[in-house]
A tleap script that builds the chain and sets N, CA, C and O, in Angstrom:
source leaprc.protein.ff14SB
mol = sequence {
  NMET SER THR GLN TRP SER SER GLY ASP VAL
  VAL GLN LEU LYS SER GLY SER PRO ALA MET
  THR VAL HIE SER SER ASP ASP LYS GLN THR
  SER CYS VAL TRP PHE ASP ASP SER GLY VAL
  LYS PHE HIE THR PHE ALA PRO SER VAL LEU
  LYS LYS TYR GLU ALA GLU LYS THR VAL THR
  PRO PRO GLY VAL ILE ALA CGLY
}
set mol.1.N position { -88.921 -25.592 -46.853 }
set mol.1.CA position { -89.901 -24.527 -47.005 }
set mol.1.C position { -90.745 -24.463 -45.733 }
set mol.1.O position { -91.138 -25.507 -45.213 }
set mol.2.N position { -91.032 -23.283 -45.224 }
set mol.2.CA position { -91.786 -23.151 -43.990 }
set mol.2.C position { -93.292 -23.202 -44.273 }
set mol.2.O position { -93.747 -22.876 -45.369 }
set mol.3.N position { -94.034 -23.611 -43.274 }
set mol.3.CA position { -95.484 -23.681 -43.374 }
set mol.3.C position { -96.074 -22.294 -43.185 }
set mol.3.O position { -95.653 -21.551 -42.299 }
set mol.4.N position { -97.040 -21.948 -44.007 }
set mol.4.CA position { -97.656 -20.625 -43.948 }
set mol.4.C position { -98.547 -20.478 -42.720 }
set mol.4.O position { -98.608 -19.395 -42.138 }
set mol.5.N position { -99.239 -21.543 -42.311 }
set mol.5.CA position { -100.182 -21.475 -41.205 }
set mol.5.C position { -99.760 -22.405 -40.089 }
set mol.5.O position { -99.162 -23.453 -40.329 }
set mol.6.N position { -100.079 -22.009 -38.855 }
set mol.6.CA position { -99.763 -22.810 -37.675 }
set mol.6.C position { -101.054 -23.249 -37.003 }
set mol.6.O position { -102.079 -22.577 -37.115 }
set mol.7.N position { -101.003 -24.367 -36.312 }
set mol.7.CA position { -102.149 -24.853 -35.555 }
set mol.7.C position { -102.621 -23.757 -34.602 }
set mol.7.O position { -101.822 -23.169 -33.873 }
set mol.8.N position { -103.930 -23.488 -34.617 }
set mol.8.CA position { -104.493 -22.447 -33.764 }
set mol.8.C position { -104.708 -21.115 -34.462 }
set mol.8.O position { -105.451 -20.275 -33.954 }
set mol.9.N position { -104.075 -20.894 -35.622 }
set mol.9.CA position { -104.314 -19.653 -36.371 }
set mol.9.C position { -105.783 -19.582 -36.775 }
set mol.9.O position { -106.398 -20.609 -37.063 }
set mol.10.N position { -106.342 -18.387 -36.798 }
set mol.10.CA position { -107.725 -18.185 -37.239 }
set mol.10.C position { -107.667 -17.604 -38.647 }
set mol.10.O position { -107.063 -16.556 -38.876 }
set mol.11.N position { -108.305 -18.301 -39.590 }
set mol.11.CA position { -108.224 -17.955 -41.004 }
set mol.11.C position { -109.619 -17.924 -41.613 }
set mol.11.O position { -110.604 -18.299 -40.976 }
set mol.12.N position { -109.679 -17.469 -42.854 }
set mol.12.CA position { -110.904 -17.540 -43.640 }
set mol.12.C position { -110.498 -17.677 -45.097 }
set mol.12.O position { -109.357 -17.396 -45.461 }
set mol.13.N position { -111.444 -18.113 -45.933 }
set mol.13.CA position { -111.169 -18.177 -47.357 }
set mol.13.C position { -110.981 -16.776 -47.909 }
set mol.13.O position { -111.645 -15.841 -47.460 }
set mol.14.N position { -110.098 -16.619 -48.864 }
set mol.14.CA position { -109.898 -15.309 -49.486 }
set mol.14.C position { -111.184 -14.808 -50.118 }
set mol.14.O position { -111.393 -13.598 -50.218 }
set mol.15.N position { -112.048 -15.714 -50.547 }
set mol.15.CA position { -113.319 -15.329 -51.163 }
set mol.15.C position { -114.404 -15.040 -50.132 }
set mol.15.O position { -115.514 -14.642 -50.487 }
set mol.16.N position { -114.081 -15.242 -48.845 }
set mol.16.CA position { -115.034 -15.005 -47.767 }
set mol.16.C position { -115.543 -16.303 -47.176 }
set mol.16.O position { -115.872 -17.236 -47.909 }
set mol.17.N position { -115.610 -16.368 -45.863 }
set mol.17.CA position { -116.094 -17.547 -45.159 }
set mol.17.C position { -116.180 -17.219 -43.676 }
set mol.17.O position { -115.721 -16.162 -43.242 }
set mol.18.N position { -116.772 -18.131 -42.895 }
set mol.18.CA position { -116.727 -17.930 -41.449 }
set mol.18.C position { -115.293 -18.077 -40.941 }
set mol.18.O position { -114.417 -18.570 -41.652 }
set mol.19.N position { -115.071 -17.648 -39.714 }
set mol.19.CA position { -113.759 -17.850 -39.084 }
set mol.19.C position { -113.532 -19.343 -38.919 }
set mol.19.O position { -114.424 -20.071 -38.484 }
set mol.20.N position { -112.324 -19.800 -39.273 }
set mol.20.CA position { -111.961 -21.211 -39.148 }
set mol.20.C position { -110.646 -21.295 -38.386 }
set mol.20.O position { -109.772 -20.444 -38.556 }
set mol.21.N position { -110.504 -22.309 -37.556 }
set mol.21.CA position { -109.272 -22.521 -36.806 }
set mol.21.C position { -108.440 -23.575 -37.503 }
set mol.21.O position { -108.944 -24.643 -37.850 }
set mol.22.N position { -107.145 -23.274 -37.713 }
set mol.22.CA position { -106.246 -24.231 -38.343 }
set mol.22.C position { -105.974 -25.377 -37.372 }
set mol.22.O position { -105.545 -25.162 -36.238 }
set mol.23.N position { -106.228 -26.582 -37.832 }
set mol.23.CA position { -105.949 -27.787 -37.047 }
set mol.23.C position { -104.525 -28.248 -37.325 }
set mol.23.O position { -103.766 -28.532 -36.399 }
set mol.24.N position { -104.167 -28.319 -38.600 }
set mol.24.CA position { -102.809 -28.698 -38.999 }
set mol.24.C position { -102.543 -28.133 -40.385 }
set mol.24.O position { -103.470 -27.841 -41.141 }
set mol.25.N position { -101.260 -27.984 -40.707 }
set mol.25.CA position { -100.918 -27.392 -41.992 }
set mol.25.C position { -99.528 -27.832 -42.427 }
set mol.25.O position { -98.629 -28.011 -41.606 }
set mol.26.N position { -99.370 -28.002 -43.733 }
set mol.26.CA position { -98.051 -28.200 -44.328 }
set mol.26.C position { -98.029 -27.390 -45.623 }
set mol.26.O position { -98.923 -26.577 -45.857 }
set mol.27.N position { -97.033 -27.600 -46.453 }
set mol.27.CA position { -96.893 -26.786 -47.654 }
set mol.27.C position { -97.990 -27.029 -48.685 }
set mol.27.O position { -98.215 -26.185 -49.552 }
set mol.28.N position { -98.687 -28.183 -48.604 }
set mol.28.CA position { -99.664 -28.532 -49.626 }
set mol.28.C position { -101.110 -28.477 -49.163 }
set mol.28.O position { -102.013 -28.349 -49.990 }
set mol.29.N position { -101.354 -28.571 -47.848 }
set mol.29.CA position { -102.734 -28.563 -47.375 }
set mol.29.C position { -102.835 -28.015 -45.962 }
set mol.29.O position { -101.916 -28.138 -45.152 }
set mol.30.N position { -103.975 -27.408 -45.696 }
set mol.30.CA position { -104.267 -26.850 -44.375 }
set mol.30.C position { -105.632 -27.377 -43.947 }
set mol.30.O position { -106.633 -27.147 -44.624 }
set mol.31.N position { -105.667 -28.083 -42.826 }
set mol.31.CA position { -106.911 -28.628 -42.294 }
set mol.31.C position { -107.492 -27.637 -41.296 }
set mol.31.O position { -106.808 -27.179 -40.380 }
set mol.32.N position { -108.775 -27.312 -41.492 }
set mol.32.CA position { -109.444 -26.315 -40.658 }
set mol.32.C position { -110.697 -26.899 -40.030 }
set mol.32.O position { -111.308 -27.825 -40.563 }
set mol.33.N position { -111.067 -26.337 -38.885 }
set mol.33.CA position { -112.293 -26.711 -38.193 }
set mol.33.C position { -113.062 -25.431 -37.863 }
set mol.33.O position { -112.466 -24.405 -37.537 }
set mol.34.N position { -114.399 -25.505 -37.952 }
set mol.34.CA position { -115.253 -24.373 -37.598 }
set mol.34.C position { -116.624 -24.916 -37.219 }
set mol.34.O position { -116.899 -26.106 -37.377 }
set mol.35.N position { -117.463 -24.049 -36.726 }
set mol.35.CA position { -118.793 -24.432 -36.276 }
set mol.35.C position { -119.835 -23.639 -37.046 }
set mol.35.O position { -119.615 -22.482 -37.405 }
set mol.36.N position { -120.985 -24.283 -37.298 }
set mol.36.CA position { -122.141 -23.567 -37.822 }
set mol.36.C position { -123.385 -24.129 -37.135 }
set mol.36.O position { -123.273 -24.896 -36.179 }
set mol.37.N position { -124.544 -23.758 -37.608 }
set mol.37.CA position { -125.789 -24.171 -36.957 }
set mol.37.C position { -125.975 -25.688 -36.910 }
set mol.37.O position { -126.682 -26.200 -36.042 }
set mol.38.N position { -125.350 -26.399 -37.829 }
set mol.38.CA position { -125.510 -27.858 -37.856 }
set mol.38.C position { -124.404 -28.596 -37.109 }
set mol.38.O position { -124.427 -29.825 -37.041 }
set mol.39.N position { -123.431 -27.867 -36.543 }
set mol.39.CA position { -122.391 -28.515 -35.743 }
set mol.39.C position { -120.983 -28.216 -36.220 }
set mol.39.O position { -120.725 -27.186 -36.844 }
set mol.40.N position { -120.080 -29.133 -35.916 }
set mol.40.CA position { -118.660 -28.972 -36.238 }
set mol.40.C position { -118.421 -29.331 -37.702 }
set mol.40.O position { -118.937 -30.333 -38.197 }
set mol.41.N position { -117.643 -28.515 -38.378 }
set mol.41.CA position { -117.245 -28.752 -39.771 }
set mol.41.C position { -115.736 -28.902 -39.827 }
set mol.41.O position { -115.022 -28.277 -39.043 }
set mol.42.N position { -115.244 -29.720 -40.742 }
set mol.42.CA position { -113.820 -29.959 -40.902 }
set mol.42.C position { -113.547 -30.111 -42.387 }
set mol.42.O position { -114.228 -30.874 -43.072 }
set mol.43.N position { -112.540 -29.381 -42.892 }
set mol.43.CA position { -112.203 -29.481 -44.316 }
set mol.43.C position { -110.733 -29.143 -44.512 }
set mol.43.O position { -110.132 -28.438 -43.702 }
set mol.44.N position { -110.169 -29.650 -45.586 }
set mol.44.CA position { -108.774 -29.384 -45.937 }
set mol.44.C position { -108.735 -28.492 -47.175 }
set mol.44.O position { -109.423 -28.751 -48.163 }
set mol.45.N position { -107.927 -27.446 -47.109 }
set mol.45.CA position { -107.805 -26.469 -48.184 }
set mol.45.C position { -106.346 -26.340 -48.614 }
set mol.45.O position { -105.439 -26.696 -47.861 }
set mol.46.N position { -106.121 -25.833 -49.819 }
set mol.46.CA position { -104.782 -25.422 -50.227 }
set mol.46.C position { -104.444 -24.165 -49.428 }
set mol.46.O position { -105.280 -23.266 -49.337 }
set mol.47.N position { -103.249 -24.075 -48.848 }
set mol.47.CA position { -102.899 -22.893 -48.044 }
set mol.47.C position { -103.060 -21.573 -48.799 }
set mol.47.O position { -103.330 -20.539 -48.188 }
set mol.48.N position { -102.899 -21.603 -50.104 }
set mol.48.CA position { -102.953 -20.375 -50.897 }
set mol.48.C position { -104.349 -19.761 -50.985 }
set mol.48.O position { -104.474 -18.599 -51.370 }
set mol.49.N position { -105.405 -20.506 -50.640 }
set mol.49.CA position { -106.761 -19.952 -50.727 }
set mol.49.C position { -107.213 -19.323 -49.407 }
set mol.49.O position { -108.337 -18.831 -49.306 }
set mol.50.N position { -106.334 -19.338 -48.390 }
set mol.50.CA position { -106.676 -18.826 -47.066 }
set mol.50.C position { -105.979 -17.503 -46.774 }
set mol.50.O position { -104.920 -17.204 -47.326 }
set mol.51.N position { -106.602 -16.712 -45.886 }
set mol.51.CA position { -105.993 -15.490 -45.388 }
set mol.51.C position { -106.307 -15.394 -43.900 }
set mol.51.O position { -107.196 -16.083 -43.400 }
set mol.52.N position { -105.569 -14.530 -43.193 }
set mol.52.CA position { -105.833 -14.310 -41.779 }
set mol.52.C position { -107.254 -13.778 -41.629 }
set mol.52.O position { -107.688 -12.929 -42.407 }
set mol.53.N position { -107.976 -14.279 -40.630 }
set mol.53.CA position { -109.361 -13.865 -40.415 }
set mol.53.C position { -109.434 -12.403 -40.016 }
set mol.53.O position { -108.668 -11.939 -39.172 }
set mol.54.N position { -110.358 -11.686 -40.626 }
set mol.54.CA position { -110.626 -10.291 -40.294 }
set mol.54.C position { -112.104 -10.174 -39.972 }
set mol.54.O position { -112.951 -10.393 -40.839 }
set mol.55.N position { -112.418 -9.830 -38.730 }
set mol.55.CA position { -113.815 -9.649 -38.342 }
set mol.55.C position { -114.408 -8.498 -39.129 }
set mol.55.O position { -113.717 -7.536 -39.461 }
set mol.56.N position { -115.694 -8.605 -39.423 }
set mol.56.CA position { -116.365 -7.517 -40.123 }
set mol.56.C position { -116.318 -6.265 -39.255 }
set mol.56.O position { -116.607 -6.308 -38.060 }
set mol.57.N position { -115.958 -5.176 -39.866 }
set mol.57.CA position { -115.860 -3.916 -39.142 }
set mol.57.C position { -117.202 -3.204 -39.208 }
set mol.57.O position { -117.802 -3.080 -40.276 }
set mol.58.N position { -117.662 -2.741 -38.059 }
set mol.58.CA position { -118.887 -1.956 -38.038 }
set mol.58.C position { -118.508 -0.494 -37.858 }
set mol.58.O position { -117.588 -0.161 -37.111 }
set mol.59.N position { -119.213 0.348 -38.537 }
set mol.59.CA position { -118.942 1.777 -38.484 }
set mol.59.C position { -120.029 2.433 -37.634 }
set mol.59.O position { -121.220 2.249 -37.883 }
set mol.60.N position { -119.609 3.187 -36.645 }
set mol.60.CA position { -120.543 3.922 -35.794 }
set mol.60.C position { -120.770 5.298 -36.408 }
set mol.60.O position { -119.823 6.058 -36.612 }
set mol.61.N position { -122.025 5.613 -36.701 }
set mol.61.CA position { -122.300 6.927 -37.295 }
set mol.61.C position { -121.898 8.055 -36.349 }
set mol.61.O position { -121.905 7.874 -35.132 }
set mol.62.N position { -121.549 9.216 -36.900 }
set mol.62.CA position { -121.183 10.359 -36.051 }
set mol.62.C position { -122.310 10.694 -35.088 }
set mol.62.O position { -123.481 10.662 -35.465 }
set mol.63.N position { -121.964 11.016 -33.845 }
set mol.63.CA position { -122.945 11.400 -32.849 }
set mol.63.C position { -123.557 10.239 -32.087 }
set mol.63.O position { -124.305 10.448 -31.132 }
set mol.64.N position { -123.242 8.997 -32.504 }
set mol.64.CA position { -123.767 7.818 -31.814 }
set mol.64.C position { -122.680 7.269 -30.928 }
set mol.64.O position { -121.544 7.096 -31.369 }
set mol.65.N position { -123.013 6.992 -29.679 }
set mol.65.CA position { -122.047 6.454 -28.745 }
set mol.65.C position { -122.056 4.930 -28.860 }
set mol.65.O position { -123.072 4.271 -28.639 }
set mol.66.N position { -120.873 4.392 -29.217 }
set mol.66.CA position { -120.761 2.938 -29.366 }
set mol.66.C position { -120.781 2.302 -27.990 }
set mol.66.O position { -120.142 2.804 -27.066 }
set mol.67.N position { -121.502 1.210 -27.842 }
set mol.67.CA position { -121.623 0.579 -26.540 }
set mol.67.C position { -121.181 -0.774 -26.586 }
set mol.67.O position { -121.210 -1.469 -25.570 }
savepdb mol mol.pdb
quit
């Protein structure tokens, strides 16, 4: 069975989370690293609870020039 995530992939929890970088992954667990105000965080998740990271999209109102 192939691994869903590869080292270096940027993911987030399906329920929402900061961007996390995959450190290692196999069929049963995916280890991720990310940063917050208190420093480096590291945790292992089931691969099924993760999705590819999607940055929040900002919408520019009509008539406003995005910069």
